[in-house]
C-alpha positions in Angstrom: 13.5 17.5 30.3 12.3 14.8 28.6 8.6 13.2 29.2 8.2 10.3 31.5 5.7 8.1 29.9 3.2 7.0 32.7 2.2 3.8 34.5 -0.4 1.7 32.8 -3.3 3.4 35.0 -1.9 7.1 34.3 -1.8 6.0 30.5 -5.0 4.8 30.4 -6.3 7.7 31.6 -4.1 9.7 29.2 -5.3 7.6 26.6 -9.4 8.2 27.6 -8.3 12.2 27.4 -6.7 11.7 24.3 -9.7 10.2 22.7 -12.0 12.7 24.1 -10.1 15.6 23.0 -9.7 14.1 19.6 -13.7 13.8 19.8 -14.1 17.5 20.4 -11.7 18.1 17.8 -14.1 16.3 15.6 -11.1 13.7 15.1 -11.9 10.2 14.6 -9.9 7.0 14.8 -10.0 4.7 11.8 -12.9 2.3 11.7 -11.9 -0.6 13.7 -8.9 0.8 15.2 -8.8 -1.8 18.0 -8.7 -4.9 15.9 -6.1 -3.7 13.1 -3.4 -5.8 13.2 0.4 -3.7 13.5 1.5 -5.6 10.3 -1.3 -3.6 8.3 -0.9 -0.1 7.3 -3.8 2.8 8.2 -6.0 2.7 5.7 -9.3 3.9 5.0 -12.3 1.9 4.2 -11.6 1.3 1.1 -8.2 0.1 1.6 -6.3 3.4 0.8 -3.2 4.3 2.7 -2.1 7.5 4.1 -5.2 9.2 2.8 -3.6 8.8 -0.8 -0.6 10.4 -0.2 2.6 9.3 -1.8 5.1 7.9 0.9 8.3 8.7 -1.3 7.5 12.5 -2.1 7.9 13.5 1.5 11.4 12.2 1.2 12.1 13.2 -2.6 9.9 16.7 -2.7 10.2 17.3 1.0 6.3 17.9 0.4 3.1 16.2 1.3 1.7 15.3 -2.0 -1.2 13.4 -3.0 -0.7 10.4 -5.1 -2.7 9.3 -8.3 -4.6 6.1 -8.9 -2.9 5.6 -12.0 0.3 4.8 -10.1 -1.3 2.7 -7.4 -0.1 -0.5 -5.9 -0.7 -3.1 -3.4 1.5 -3.4 -0.1 1.0 -4.6 3.6 -3.2 -4.9 2.7 -3.5 -1.6 1.6 -4.0 0.4 -1.6 -0.6 3.2 -1.6 -0.8 5.9 -4.1 2.3 8.0 -5.9 2.5 10.7 -7.7 4.4 9.2 -10.7 6.4 6.2 -11.9 9.3 6.7 -10.5 7.9 7.1 -6.7 6.2 3.8 -7.3 9.4 2.0 -8.6 11.3 3.6 -5.6 8.6 2.1 -3.2 8.6 -1.2 -5.1 12.4 -1.6 -4.5 12.4 -0.5 -0.7 9.5 -0.2 0.6 11.0 -0.2 4.3 12.4 2.8 3.5 9.6 5.0 2.5 6.9 3.5 4.6 5.5 6.0 7.6 6.4 4.7 11.6 3.8 2.6 12.9 1.9 1.9 9.8 1.1 5.1 9.3 -0.7 5.7 12.5 -0.2 9.2 14.4 3.2 8.6 15.9 2.5 10.6 19.1 -0.3 8.9 19.7 1.5 5.3 19.3 3.8 6.9 22.1 0.8 6.7 24.4 -0.2 3.4 22.7 -3.1 5.0 21.0 -4.3 3.7 17.3 -5.1 7.7 16.0 -5.6 8.3 12.1 -3.5 11.1 10.6 -3.5 14.3 8.7 -1.0 13.6 6.0 0.3 17.1 5.7 1.4 17.1 9.3 4.6 15.0 9.4 8.3 15.0 9.8 11.3 12.9 8.7 13.7 12.4 11.6 16.5 10.1 11.5 15.3 8.8 8.2 11.9 7.9 9.1 8.8 9.6 8.5 6.3 10.3 11.2 2.7 11.0 10.6 0.9 13.1 13.0 -3.1 13.7 13.3 -2.7 17.4 13.6 0.1 20.1 13.4 -0.3 21.3 16.3 0.1 18.0 17.9 3.5 17.8 15.6 4.9 21.2 16.5 3.3 21.0 20.3 3.6 17.6 21.7 5.9 15.4 19.1 9.0 17.7 18.1 9.8 19.3 21.7 10.1 15.5 23.0 10.9 13.8 20.1 13.5 11.0 21.2 11.2 9.9 24.1 8.3 10.0 22.0 10.0 7.9 19.4 11.7 5.8 22.0 8.1 5.1 23.7 6.3 4.5 20.4 9.4 2.1 19.1 8.7 0.1 22.6 5.0 0.3 22.2 5.0 -1.0 18.5 7.8 -3.7 19.3 5.1 -4.8 22.0 2.7 -5.7 19.6 4.6 -7.4 17.0 2.6 -10.4 15.4 -0.7 -8.8 17.0 
């Protein structure tokens, strides 16, 4: 049975529960997450996107691969790192093809309207899009079993914030 995404009150309670669970697990939200425009990528305090992982490598190598500073580029207010020059060229030519969904925030968090940081080693590609999660547990236990309804909810929430 597909997940039914809740009313605003229940969503608020679920959001608080998710935030509390993250705090108990020692996970933190990105600095200033409530103020981050959705037009910007999820970046750390130095401006580094997705913890320095190469967004192209997920597609070309089927692996979460750290990028190298020598193959960096700026895009959407963040610094993206790549494993090699070819990956940087591919990204520069078609960034939309390689950008993680929802600016690189946790896709499952987006389904609930919460911007949560990610573990770039917890990921999947579905329908040609890269989805990052904050833990492998969230990916396997919460995201994948209800992928379609989670994507719909996250897409709807993300679209409702356009222009923020």
